[in-house]
N, C-alpha and C positions, 0 to 999 in steps of 0.2 A: 194339425197344430191346435193346441187347446186354446180356450178363451183367454186363460191367464197369459199364455205365451203371446197371443196376438196383442193383448193390452200392453204387455211389457215391451214389445217391439215398438208399438206406437209411442208410448211414453218416452222411451229411450231417444226417439227422434225429435221430441218436443224441446223447445227452448226451456231453460231452467225456470224462468218466471211462470210459464204456463204449467210446468210441473208442480210448482208450489200451489197454484190455483186449483189444480186437479186434486192434489192431496187434501186440501181444505174441503173440497166438495165430497170427496170419498169419505173423509172422516165424518161428515154430516149424515151420510147414507148408512153408516155402519150401524147395524142392529145392536141392541143391548146384549145380545148373546156373546159378543166379543169382549164384553167388559168383565172385570173381575167381580167377585162377590162384594169386595170392599167398595169398588166403584159404584155398584148398584145401591148399596146402603147409602153412600154419600149423595148420590142423585136423589134417592127417596127422601132423605133428610132435607136436602136443599129445596125440593119441590114443596115439602110440607111447610118449611120456613117461609117460602115465597107466598104460599096460599094464606098464611097468617099475616102477611104484610111485613115480614121481617127481612127487609132488604133496603139498600140504599140506591136511589136512582143515579144514573151516570151523571146527569146534569146537576145533581146536588153535591158532587165532589169538587172540591177546590184543587184543581190540578196544578196550580201555580206554586 
């Protein structure tokens, strides 16, 4: 049985809530190799904007 099959079998037995948590974790671990060229450009631009201080802090947003 391949690693992918083993992982799939384990995930299928997990409760849905834990599957959602696992998905979020896996998405964090995914290398940039899985992103499109457009994604990579967007990430580069965003990082440059952040480095220049062009961002809004979460606590500065009026969520009401």
